[in-house]
N, C-alpha and C positions, 0 to 999 in steps of 0.2 A: 764135478757135481758134489763129490764127498766134502771137498774143501767148503762149499757153501753151506752144506748142512752142519758142519762143524762150527762155522761162524754162527749160523742161526741159533744152534744150541747154547752156545756161550752168550750170545745176545739175550736170549730168553732168560737165562740166569741173571744176567744184569738187569733186565727190564721188570722181571716178575718176582723172581726169588729173593733178590736183594731187598726191594720194598716190602715183600711179604714178611721176611725176617725183621725188618725194621718194625713193621707194625705189631708183630708178635712181641718183640721185646718192649715195645712201647706199652702194649696192654698188660704184659706181665708186671712192668715196673709199676704201673697204676694200682696193681692189688696191693692191699695193705697200707696205702698212703694215708696218713693222717688227715682228716678232715674236720674242718672248724664247725662247731655246732653252737649255735646262740652266742656268737662272738667270742668263742674260746676255742683254742686249739691245743692238743696234747702231743708234744714231740718226744714223750718219754720213749726211750729205746731206740731212737733214730740214729743210725750209724752213719755219720757224715763221711767218714773215710771210705766206707764201702759203697754207700749209696748216693753220696753227692748231697747237694743242697736240698733242703726240704721245701715243697711247695705248700703255700698257705692258702689252699682252696677250701671253699665251704661258705658256711654262713658267717657273715661279718655283721657288726653292728654298724647301722648307717643313719646318720643325722642329715636329713635332707635341708637344703636351704640355710645351712649354718656352716661356718668355718670355725669349729670349736678350737679353742686354745688347748694345745697339748697338755698343758699343766692341769687343765681341768678334766683330763681324761685318764688320769691314773686310776680312778674309779669310774665304773660305768655310769655315764650321766643319763638323765632322764630324757624323754623325747626321742629315743632311737628306735629303729626298727632293723629287722634282720634282712640281710641281702645277699644273694649269691655272688660270689667272686670266683673266677671271673664271669661277667656278665654286665648287661646294660643296666643302668638306674632308671630308664625312662619311666616305668610304672610306679616307681617310688617317689619321683619328684611330683611336687604339686603343681608346677606349671609347665611340664613337659620336659624333653630332653635337656633344654638350656638352663643353666643355673649352676649352683655350687652346693657342695655338700662334704661330710667328713666321714671317713671309714675309721672304725676301731676295732682292734683284735687283740685278745689277751693270749700271750703264748707261754705254755707251761713247758720249759726246757727239759724238765725231766731229771736234771742233775744241775750241780752248781758250777758255773763257768766263770773263769776270769781271764778272759782273753778278747781280742778284736773279732766282732762278728760283722758280716756284710749282708747287705740287701741288694737284690737286683730286681728293678722294676723296668718292665718292657713297654707296656701300652696302658697309659692312663689318659683318657680323653678328658680335655685337651691341655690342661695344665695340672702339675701336682707338686706337692711337697710331702716328704715321708720324714716322720720322727719315731724314734725308738727310745722308750723311757723318757719322753720329754726333750730329747736331744736330736736335733736336726740331722738327718742322714744324707739327704740330697734332694734335688727337685729338677723339674723341667718346666720353664715358664714360670708364671708367678700368679696363682689363683688369688682372686681378691672378691670380696663382696660387692665392690664398686666396679662396674664394668670398664669404666674409663681406665681404672688402674691395673686391671687384669692384663696379663701377658700370655697368650695362647701359644704353648709349643709342647709338642709330644714327641720325645725322643727317648730311647732307653738310657737309663743311667744306673750307676752302682754307687753306693755309699758304705762307709765303715764307721763303727762305733764301738767303744769298749763296754762289754757286758760283765756284770758281776751278779752272781746269785742264780737262782733257778726260775725267776719270772721275768716276763717283759711285756710291755704294752706297746703295740704298734699303731700309729695313728697316720692317716693319709688325707690330707687336704685336696680337694680336686674341684676343678671348675670346667664348664664346657659352654662357650658361646659361639662355637664355629662348626658344629657337626649335628647331624640329625640323631646322634645317639652318644651318651655319655656314660663314664664309669670306668671300671677297671676291667679291661678285655684280655689280658694275659696274666698268667700266674706271677705272683710275686714269690721269689724264693729267699730263703734266708740260711746262712751257714758260716762257718769260720771263714776268715779272710782268704786263706789259701784255696778253699773249695769254691768260693764265689769268683775268685780271679780266674781259677781254671774253667768255670763255666762260661765266663765272659769270653775268654780266649777261644773256646769251642765255638761260640755263636760268630765271632769275628771271623774266624777261619772258614766256617761254613759260608758265610757271605762272600768273602773273598774268592773262594773256590767257585761259587755260582757265577760271580761277575766274571772271572777269567773263562769259565766254561762257555759264556755266551759272547763276551767281547773279542776273544781271538777269533772264532769262527766268523763273527760278523764282520771283523776287520777284513778278513780274507775274502769274504764274499763281495764286500764293496770294493775292494781293490780289483777282484777279478771283473766286476762290472765296469769300473772305470777303464781297464785295459780292453775290455772286449763288450762294448755297450749294448750289443743286440741280445745278450743273456740276461733278459728280465728276472729269471728266477734267482739269480745271484743277487740282484738288487732287492727284491723283496724279502729274501730269507735274511740278507744282511740287515734290513731295516727292522725285521722281527726280532732279530738278536739284540740290536742297538736299544730298541724300546724295552726289551726284557731286561737289560743291564739298568735302564732308569728305572724299572720296576723294583728290582732288587735294592738299588741304592736308596729308594724311597720307603721301603718297607723293611721289616725285621730290625736290624740294627741301625737302619736309616744312615748308612755311612756317608751319605751326601752331605749331612750336617758336620761330619768330621772333616770332609774335604773343603766344605764352603761354610764355615762356622757363622760367617755374617749374613748369611741368605735368610731372608724373611721366611718364617715357617708357612706363611700363606702361600708363597710361591712353590714350596715343596708339594703342599696339598694339590696345587694346580697341576704340577708335573705328575703327581699320582692319577689324577683324573685323566689327563691326556693319554699317558702311557697304557693305562687299563682299558681305555676304549680303542686305541689304535693297534694294540699288539696282536689281537687276534684278526683284525682285517688284514694285516700283511701276511699272516699265515694263510688266509684263504687266497689272497692274491698270489702268494708263492705257488700253492697247489694249482692255481688256473694257469699260471705261466709256465709251470713244469709240465702240465698235461693239457694242452690246449683243447678247449671244447669240453671237457669233462665236467666243468661247473657250468650250470645254466646262467645265462648272461644276466637275467632278470635278478636271480638270487644274488649274483655278485654285486650288482648295482644297488640292490636294496640294502643289503648288509653295509656296503660301503656308505651309503646315505646315513644309515643309522649311527655308524661308527663315528663318521665324521661330525654327525649332529652332536652326539654325545661328548666328543671332545671340545666342540665349539662351546656347548653348554657349560662344560667343566671350566672353560676359561672365563666366560662372561658372567655366569651366575654366582651368587654368594654360595659358599660351601654349605651352610645349613639348609639351604633349599635344594642344591645339586645332590647332597648326600641322601636325600630322600628317595632318590631314584636308584640307590644301591642295588636293591633286590632285582629291579628291572635290567639293569646292566649286567648283573651276574647271570641272569637268566640268558640273555642274548649271547654272553661268552660262552656259556655251556652248550647252547644250540650251535654256535659257530664251531666248538670243538667237536660235537657229535657230527656235524655235517662233514667236517674235514675227515673224520674216521669213515664215514660212510663213502666218501669219495675215494679214499684209499683202498677200500675193500672192492669198489668197482674197478680200481686200477689193476689190483692184483689178479681180477678175473679176466680182463682185457689183455693183459700183456704178461708174458713170461720173463722178459728182459729185466734184470736186477729185482726179481720178485722178492728175494729174501730182505733185501734192504727196505723196500715198501712195507713189508710185513712188519719190519723192526719199528719202523715209524709209526704204523698202525698200533701196534701194541703199546708203544710209549704214550701215544695219545690217549688210548683207552685207559691205561693205568692212571694217567694224569687226571682224567675225569673222575675215576673211582675214588682216588685219594682226596679230591676236593669234595666229593659227596660225603666221604667219611668224616671230613673236617666240620662240614656243616651240619650233619646229623648227629654224630657221636661226640662232638666237640673235642676230638682227639687233634693233636697239633701235627698234621700230616703235611703242612705247607712245604716244609723243605724237601721231603721225600717228592712232592709234585714237582718242585724245581729241578730235582735230580732226574726226573723222567723227562722234563723239557730239554735238559742238557743231553740226554741219550738220544732224543729226537733230532736234535741239531746235529750231533755227531753222525747219526745215520744219514742225514740229507747231505752232510759234508762229504761222507764216503760216495754217496750217489752221485753228486755233482763232479766230483773228482774222477769217477769212473767215466762219466759222460766226456770229461775233458781229454782223458786218456784215449778213449775211443776216437774223439775228433781229431786229436793230435795224430794218432795213427792213421787216420784217413788223409790227413794232410801231408804226413811223410809219404804215404803210398802215392798221392796225386803229384806232389813235388818230384818223386823219382820218376814218374812217367812223363811230366813236363821237362825235366832235364834230359830225359832221353830223347823227347821230340826236339827240344831245342838243340841238343847235340847233332841230331840227324839234320837240321835245318842249317846249322853251321857247316856241316861236313857237305851238304848239297851246295851251298854258296861257295865253299872253298874249292870243291871239284869243279863247279861250273867256271869259276874265275881262272882256274889252272888251264881249263880247256880253252878259255878265250885268250889267254895270255900268249899261248903258242901261235896261233895264226896271227895275232897282232904283231909279234916279234917278227914273224915272217914278212908281213907287209912293210914294217919299218925298215927292215934289213934290205929288202929289195929295192925300196925307194931310195935308200942310202947308196947302195951299190950302183944304181942308175945315175944317181946325182953325181958319183964319183967317176962316171965315165966307163962302167962296166959294159954297157951296150953301145958304146960309141959316143963321140961328142954330142952334147945336148945344147940346144938354143937357150938364150936367156929366158925366154917365156917358159920353156920346158923345164928348166932347172928350178924356176920359182914355183911352178905348179907341183914339181916332184917334192921340193921342200915343204910345202903345204900339206901334201899327203902324209910326210913323215911327221910333221908336227901334229896333224891331227891324230895319227896313230899313237903318238907319245902321250897326248892328252887322254886318249881312251885307255892307254895302259895305266896312266896314273889313277884313272877311275877303277880299274880292276884292282889296283893296288889298295884303293880305299876300302873295296868290299873284302879283300883279304885281312885287312887290318882290324876288320869289325870282329873277328874272332878273338883278337888280343884284348879288346875292350872288356871281354868277359872276365879276364884275368887281371884287369887293372893295368895294362900296358898300353899306353896311348902314344903313337908315334907322331911326333910333330913335324910338319913340313917347314922347317926352319930355313928361313930366307933372310936377306938383308933388305929391310923395309926402310921407307921414309915416313918416320913417325907423324910428323905434322899433316901428311896427306890422308893417312889412316884416321887420325883424330878428326880432320875436317869432315871426312865421309860420314863418320859417326855422328857428329854434331848435327849435320844436315838433317839426318833422320831424327834425332831426339828432339830437335827444335820443333818439329810438327807434332810431337806427342805431348806437348805442354798444354794444349787446348786453352789457349788465351790466358794462361796463369801468369801472374807478374813475375816470371822468372826469366833471367837472361843468361845464357850460356857463352862463356867468354874463352877463346882459345888463346893461350899464351905460350905457344911452342915455337921457339925460333925456328926459322926456315933453314938456317945453316947447321941445324943439329946433325951429328954423324948418324949413319944408318944403325938400325938395331937388328939383332938376330933374333927372329921370333916368327912363329906360324902366324900368317896374316889373319886368317879366320879366328884363331884362338885369340889373338891381340884384339880383334874387334869384339869378340865375345867378352873379355875382360872390361873393355871400356863401355860396352853396353850395360854391363852388370853394375859397375860402379856409377855410371851417370844415371841409370834408372833408379838405384838406390837413393842418389842424391835428390832427384827429381821427387820421389816419393815422400822425402821427410822434409821438403823445403816448400813453404807456403808462398814465400815470396823472397826476392833478392837475387843473388847471382850464384852461379856455379861456374868454378874456373878450373880449366885444365891447363896445367904448365909442365915444363919439362926442363931439366937441366942436366949437365954432365957432372957425374959423380965418380970420379977415378976412372975405372974402365967399364963403368955402367952408366946409363941414362936413367935418372930418377924422375918418375912421373907422379905429379900430385894432382888429385881430383878433390877440390874443396867446395863446400856449399856454405850457406847460411841458415840451415835448417835447425831442428830442434836438439841435435847433439846427442851424445852417448855418455852415460855415466862411466867414471873411470873403472869402477869394480866391475863392469860388463865388458871391458876391452878384451881380456884373456878368452872370453867365451864367444865373441861376435863372429869368430871364423868358423865355429864348430857347426856341424850339421845340424839343421832344424832349430838352430838358435834364431830367435825372432824378437825384433823390437816393436813390432806393430800391433800386438795382442791389445795393449792398453789404449791404442787409438781407434780400435775397431776396424782395422785395415786388414786386408787379407795378404797372405804370403806363406811360402813353405820353409823359408830359413835355409835354403840350399845355395842361393846365388853367391854370396860371400865365400861360403867353403869352396864352391867350384872355382872361384876366381883365385883364391889362394893356392889351389892345387894346380891351376894351369900357369900361374906365375912361378911357382917353385919348379914345375917340370920344364919351364923355359929357362931356368937357371938364374932366377931372380928371387925376391923376396917381398913380402907385403906387410904393412903395418898401418896403424892410424894414430891420429891425435885429434881430440875432441873436448869441446867445453859445452856442457849442458846450456841450451838456450842461445848459443852463439853459433854453433855449426861444427862440422866434421871435415877432417882432411884424411884422405887415404893416399898412402904413397906405396908405389912399387917400383922395382927396378927392372931393367932389361939390359942384357949384355951388348956392349958396343961392338959393332962390326968393323973389320979393318977394310972391306970392300965397299964400293959405291951402292946405293939402293938399286934393287932390280925392278923391272917392270911388273905391272899388276899381273898376277897369275892367271888372269882370264885370258891372256893371249901372249904368254912368254914361254918359250921352250927353246930347243936348241937352234931352230932357224932364227928366232929373234935375236939370239945372241950372235948368230953369224952375220945378220944383217947390221947390228950395232958395231961389229968389229971390223966392217969394211965392205960388206955386201951392198948392192944396189937395188933399189926398187924401181922398176920400170914405170914409164908414164901409163896412164889410163889407156885401155884399148881404144883403138881409133875406129871401131866400127859401130859406134852408137847410132841408133836410129833417131833421125831429126824429130825435135819437138816431142820426145818422150817425157821430157822433164829435166831440169837442172837440180842436182842433189849435191849437198855439202856434207862430207863425212868427218867427223871429229872423234878421233881415238888416238891414244898416246901409244898403242901397241902397233908396230909397223905390220906384223902378220895379220892382225885384224883389220887394219886399213886395206891391205891388199886382197884379202878375201872379200870385203864388202865391195871394193871397186870392181873386182871381177864379177861378182854376182850381179851388180847393177848394170855394169857395161854390157854384159850379154844379153840383158832385158831392154837395152836401147836407150838407158838413161845417160845423160851427160853428168858425170860424177867428177868431183874434185875432192880431195882428202887433205886435212892437215892434222898435226899432232896435239893441238891444245886449243883451249878455249880462247885465250888471246889472240892467236893466229886466225882463229875463225872469224872473230869480230873484225879484225884488220881486213881479212880477205873479203868479207861481205861489204865493207865500205869501199874497197877498191873494184870489186866485181859484183855490183847489185843484181838481182834477178834470180836468186836462187829460189826454187819453189818448195824445197823441204831441206831440213837439217836432220842428220842422223848422227847422234852423239853417245858416247859411252858415258856412264855415270862415274866410275872411278878413274880419275885422271889426276896427276900432280899439278900443283899451281891452281888453276881454275877448274873446279870439278863440272861434271855435266849439269848437275843442279844449278849451279851458280850461273853457268852459261844460259840455261833456259831463263832464269830471271832476267838477265841483261838482254837477252833477245826480245822478251816480252815488253820490255821498256820501249823498244824500237819498233816492233812489228806485233799486230794483233794476231789471234788465232786463225782468222781467215785468210790473212795475208802470207803468213809463214808458219805452217805445221812443223812440229818437232817431234821426232821418233827417238825415244830414250832406250839405250840398250842397257840391260842390267841382269845380273845374276840373283838379284834380290826379288822376293815374292812376298814379303810381309805386307799386311795391309797398311801399315804405317808407312813403309817404303813407297807403296804405290800412291798414297794419298800425298805424301810430300813432293813426289814427281808432278802430280797433277796440280798441286797449289803453286809449284814454282813455274809452271807454264807448258808442261808437256802435253803433247796432243794424244800420244799412244805410247805403249810400252812394248818392247821385245825381249823375251827371255833368252839369256845365253845358255848353251851354246845356240848360235843362230842356225834356224832352218831355212835353206835358200827359198823354198817355195813361200813360207810364211813372210819372210823378209820382202819379196818382191810383191806379194799380195798387199801387204800393209803400206808399202811405198806407193803402189799403184792407187790404192784407196785414198790416201792422205792427198796426194797430188791431184786426184780426181775431184775431191771434196773442194780443194782450194780453187781449181778452175770452175767448177761449178758455182761457187760463190761468186767468183769474177763475172761469169756469164749472167748470173741474176742481176747483179749490180749493173751490168752493161744494158741488159734488156730494160731495166727500170729507167736508166739514163735516156735510152731511145724513146721510152714512153713519155718521159717527163718533156722531152724536147718537142714531142708530137702534140704537147697540150698548148702550143702558141694559138690562141684563139683567132678564128677568121675575123671576127669583128674588130679585134685589135688592129689587124692589118687594114681593114676597111677605114677605120677611124684615122689612123696614121695618114693613109694616102688621101683622105678627104681633106685633112689639114694641109698637106702638102700642096694639093691642087688649088685650095682656096687661097694659098699664100703665093702662088705662082703669079697671079695678076696684080696683087697688092705689094708684095714684098719678095721679088725673085731671089734675092740673096739669101733669105731666111728659108725659101723653099729648097735652094741647093743644100744648105746646111742640114736640114731636116732629112733630106734624101740621103746624105753622107752618114747621118746618125742611124737612120734605118738600115742602110747597108751594113754598118758596124754591128748592129743589133743582130740582124739576121746571120751575119757570118759567124759571130760568137756563139749564137744558138745552135747553129748547124755543123759546128766543128767536131767531126766524129773521130779525129785522129788521136786526141789525147782525153777522151771522155772517161777512160778508167784510170787516169793517173792524175798527179797534181799539176795545177797551172799556176803561172805567177800571179801574185795577188794583183798586179797592175792590169793584167789582161781581165781578170774577172771585174775589176773596178771600171774598165773600159766599157764592159758590157752593161754595167749598172748606169754609167753616165749616159750611154746611148738611149737606154730605156727611159731614164728620167726626162731626157731633153724632149723625146717624143711625146711623153705624157704632159709636160709642162706646156708644150706648144698646143696641145689640145684643151688643156684646163686653164691656161693662163695663170692669173693670181691665185686661183683657188688651191693650187698645189705649190707648197713650198718644201724645197729639199735642202737639208743641212748635212754637210759631210766633215768629219774631223777624224784624223788618224795620226799615230805616231810615226815617226822615221822608220819604217820596216824595210830593210834591204835583204833580198834573197829569200823572202818568204813565199812559200807555195801553199795554195789552198785547193781543196776539191773544186772542180769545175761546176758551174750552176749551183752553187751553194749560198751566194750571198744575193745574186740578182732575183731569184724567186721570192727571197724574204722581203726585199723592197717592193716588188710587184704585189705581193700579198698585202703589205701596209697600205699601198696606194688604193688598190682595187676594193679591198674588203675593210679598209680602215677609214681614211680621211675621205675618199670619194663617196662614202656612205652617208656623209654629211653634206647638206646644201651649201654650207660656208666653205667646205674643203677642210684643209688642215695642213699640218707640218709633219714631214717624214724626216727623221734623223738617223744617219748612219755613223757609228763610231767603231773604229778598229784601234784596239790598245795591246801595247807590249806589257804584260803583267809580270814578266820575269821569266816564268816557267811556261807560259802559255800565250797564245796570240787570242785575244777576246774580240768577238765580232758581236755588235748589238744593233739592231733595228728598232727604233721607237717611233710611235705615231700618236697623235692625239685625236684619233678617230673615234668610232663608235665602240671600241673595246671587244675583247675575246674573253669569254667566261672561261675559268679553269676547267669546268666539266666539259665545255664544248671542245677545248683543246686536247683533252684526254680521248674524247671521241673521235677526233680527227686523227690522233696518233693510232688509235685502235682499227681505224679503216671504216668505222660506222657512220661517218659524217664528212662531208666536203670532199675536195679533189685529192690528188696524189701528191701535189707539190711538196707540202711540208713534210709529209710522211716519208716521201723518197729522200730528202735531204737527211732526215734523221736516221733512217736505215743505213745510208752510206757512212755517215759520220760514225755510226755505233759499230759497224762491221769492220771498217778499214781503219779507223783511227781512235776508237776506243771513246769517243766523244758522244755528246747527246744534245739534241735541240731542246731548249728550255724556254718555258714561258716565265719571264721574270717578274712582270707586273701585268695586272688585267684590269678589267672594267670594274669600278666600284661606284658607290653613290656619290662620294666626294669628288672623285677624279676619273675621267675617261680616258681611253687609250690603251696601248698595248706595247710592251718591250718584250721582244724574243731575240734569242741569240745563241751562241755556242762557243765553246772554248777549245782550241786545238793545241796539244802538246807541241812545244817548240822543236824537240828533237825530231819530230815527224813532218815539220813544215819548213825547216831551214835546209836549203840545199846549196 
């Protein structure tokens, strides 16, 4: 507490006593100053060495509306009047403040001089030239009686001239066409050259000190805001300081003209207007952000509106008009300062925290207001003491904010300590739990191993394999426990890789399969160029996939279209992998930084990213014993290269199913045949997995549930087996396999079988949304996550097979329903035709009876209704039906048939005859003259095309849509469409329909040849 009081006492001295001493010194120095009277000033007895330059204040002779030649002012000219300097000439000018005039002052030096004297002119609005004894000393701008030739500029300047004698005449030509008040507004001082230079240096030092006093804290506050954007007080106080810097640069010595000499003076006036209006707004905004709720919202909004309006008016209005509001703006500024002081008083009353710093800021604001009032009332030059007070205010607020940061940092340190303690307890709990799990796991593994080695007597082959599976599962669980123990090492940067010998092309293929489905129809092609005969590489499989995902994802992100290639080649004792793209490229100067953390190339493109991907990739590559680099050409693309150590051993199986027992099976162990106790008709399942342990586990799980299961080790073997032994009701396949992956197997199976005919269950350890989407788009029916749960596996297998059988049953039911649609009147008509022919043409009657028997036998054949039938058999049914109808309708029905030479083609039963019957009954026979029905069957290369056309009454497209939707007509056409769609991926289509120019209908379908050739 004592320390705070000492700081407060010292600060009071700086805030109050120092300005008070300055004021007293100023008032003392003003006593005895020579003052001009009636255009003359007496400097007799003025000691320049002790008292500095002499001020030339008082009554000057003024010639309004005239720029008198200095040569004519050696003697006092007529037409002049007296005017106070410093002061405005507004009342003395005939036409108001705008115009021009000449000031004259006779100076009695009091003694004879023969040396260089100087003049220092600070503020003559808005252009001036100064002459001493007729010789020009200096100027700012160019006053002229012609407004077009006048150059307005008002910056301080210093000039020197050689004086001889005891008398001097000072003349000042001035003009003002850009402000609401004109004249000489600051004292003009005179003195020997050395004295004037010393006075100029003092003014420059004062301005530079003020600029530094605001600029450095302002930059500090703005940097703090950039680093910690939630702290609005830093932003507003920083902007307040920067606007004060602009204010200082455009007032006093107007150093902005020194730094930017070619800057138009009107722009400087605009900067003065903007900074003067906004500077106090940010002061109030700072107080509001520092003490939320202490400033009334309406007050803040009202003042913000006034300040912004003033700044906008200063920018858009001409300066002569805007400067008329100077008094109003000054009043608003004083009100804002007074309100800020009142707010600080309220804060001191409400809170004891940092009360002394708030008190210091309050005193600074109060003294600042007092000094400005003295300047306005007593015409004493207190402006720089006021700036000094603002600097002290900013310093007090700097200390206040720093103390807040220190307290916040202390809180963060305390919380971090607590979090580290809790994190350590969590790690300790995980480590202890893992140790506790490891002991019983090792017991299980060792007991199973001892029994496998015959400790409890000889074991049968089946028992040995079950014991081996127990041991393998225990070892997998042991690895999981080891992963949990490794988690604590990650805190210290020690990552343990599960380095194994990997087949690089298989890993690359599995990654590409997933990445392909993330392209979202973008015109990008990912090409693998890794030779299959590459030697194995030593690396952690998961980390290698992570590296490839990062590099491929980076390539896809920055490639709009083109190719992304992944290649690999042998480079000494390492394999060099290249991932190249045709994207935007990277500038060469950025290459060294691209692998650094948080380094991003996507900011300019509006993309999102963290900049960690390539950094992590580099660490993983280096941890695996390799290195990574890049080569890029902007606009053409980028290539990333990394190396992996070559392994001397053959690649191992995927770690989803490889442990000690797998190695034992590869080295000579045998896998027994599937169990022989399968329950009949539970379902036939094909298992595809490259891991023998996984195959055996799946076979056992399905066999004990009554399924007839067979297993193969790869996708190619699965396709061959399904050709040799058709009839599998479900395929269960692993995703990650060498050669043909599970995803590629799904695609090829879908080319041969639809979802309803052959469901596929995909086993995978992946759970990302893009992985699941890729699987479904490739043709998978369902997913099952590894490790496999026995109950879940059996439930999914049972559900998928049940759905397949339900679909078959639905189609079978619809087939029976379709066969039941043979209309009784068709039989009556056919029999009547045959009876009538018996007496007139017995041979024809016999032929018709034979055709009727063929028709009925084909329609009621239930044995193969859910399978394909030979095309010839379906055509025989068509011929029988047409023969009966032609016997009935004679020449009214013409049937044409044309087909390519199609051998070994099978089609769905009752798929063509109903179309011909529909064309006869609802097409040509609806016309009194009858018509032609034409059947065409063509080989288009990839499909077998079936088309039935008639020239009957026609079928409107909207009626066809209604029939397909079940809202119109019978079930014949709709049944054919459903069977084609569900079992063969085809569809019944209306090719042409009724129109005004042409009547008739053409309807048909296309069957893929790979599904109809047997």
